C-alpha positions in Angstrom: 26.8 21.5 -81.1 27.3 17.9 -82.2 30.5 16.8 -83.7 30.4 14.4 -86.7 33.5 12.7 -88.0 33.6 10.4 -91.0 36.9 8.5 -91.4 37.0 7.8 -95.2 39.2 4.7 -94.9 37.1 3.0 -92.3 33.9 4.0 -94.1 35.3 2.6 -97.4 35.9 -0.7 -95.5 32.3 -0.7 -94.4 31.2 0.0 -98.0 33.4 -2.8 -99.3 32.0 -5.2 -96.6 28.4 -4.2 -97.4 29.0 -4.6 -101.1 30.6 -8.1 -100.6 27.7 -9.2 -98.5 25.2 -7.8 -101.0 26.9 -9.7 -103.8 26.7 -13.0 -101.8 22.9 -12.4 -101.3 22.4 -11.5 -104.9 24.1 -14.8 -106.0 21.5 -16.9 -104.1 19.3 -19.0 -106.3 17.2 -21.9 -105.2 15.8 -24.8 -107.2 13.6 -27.8 -106.8 14.4 -31.3 -108.1 10.8 -32.3 -108.8 11.9 -35.8 -109.9 12.8 -36.9 -106.4 10.0 -35.0 -104.6 6.7 -36.7 -103.7 4.5 -33.8 -102.7 0.8 -33.3 -103.6 1.4 -29.5 -103.7 4.6 -29.6 -105.7 3.4 -26.9 -108.1 2.7 -24.6 -105.2 6.1 -25.3 -103.7 7.8 -24.5 -107.0 5.8 -21.2 -107.2 7.1 -20.4 -103.7 10.7 -21.1 -104.7 10.3 -18.9 -107.8 8.8 -16.2 -105.7 11.7 -16.4 -103.3 14.2 -16.1 -106.2 12.3 -13.1 -107.5 12.4 -11.5 -104.1 16.2 -12.1 -103.8 16.6 -10.3 -107.2 14.5 -7.3 -105.9 16.6 -7.3 -102.6 19.7 -7.2 -104.7 18.5 -4.1 -106.5 17.8 -2.4 -103.1 21.3 -3.5 -101.9 22.8 -1.9 -105.0 21.0 1.3 -104.3 22.2 1.3 -100.7 25.8 0.6 -101.8 25.7 3.5 -104.3 24.2 5.8 -101.6 27.0 4.9 -99.2 29.6 5.7 -101.9 27.8 9.0 -102.7 27.7 10.0 -99.0 31.4 9.3 -98.8 32.2 11.4 -101.9 30.0 14.3 -100.8 31.5 14.2 -97.3 35.0 14.3 -98.6 34.1 17.2 -101.0 32.5 19.1 -98.1 35.5 18.4 -95.9 37.9 19.6 -98.6 35.8 22.8 -99.1 35.8 23.6 -95.4 39.6 22.9 -95.2 40.2 25.7 -97.7 38.2 28.3 -95.8 38.9 30.3 -92.7 36.8 29.9 -89.5 35.1 33.2 -90.3 34.1 32.1 -93.7 32.8 28.8 -92.4 30.7 30.4 -89.7 29.5 33.6 -91.5 29.7 32.7 -95.2 
């Protein structure tokens, strides 16, 4: 039988670190100074930059979902651990 252990304090540090990194990524925003650029395909370049910014926004939404999932895992794990702690071994094994 496999043994699984989740240290809530260490996992919270991972959640905080992940959330901090996600916020850094979500804050990214690129722009183009078209006044100083001399490109024939400037319009296409601006489209690409706008698409990149839209992609960063979508990634931010996914990162928020991941962060919330991690928090939910921690909460459920701690609830399960608390429930098991109040039961005898017989109750845990045989219901």
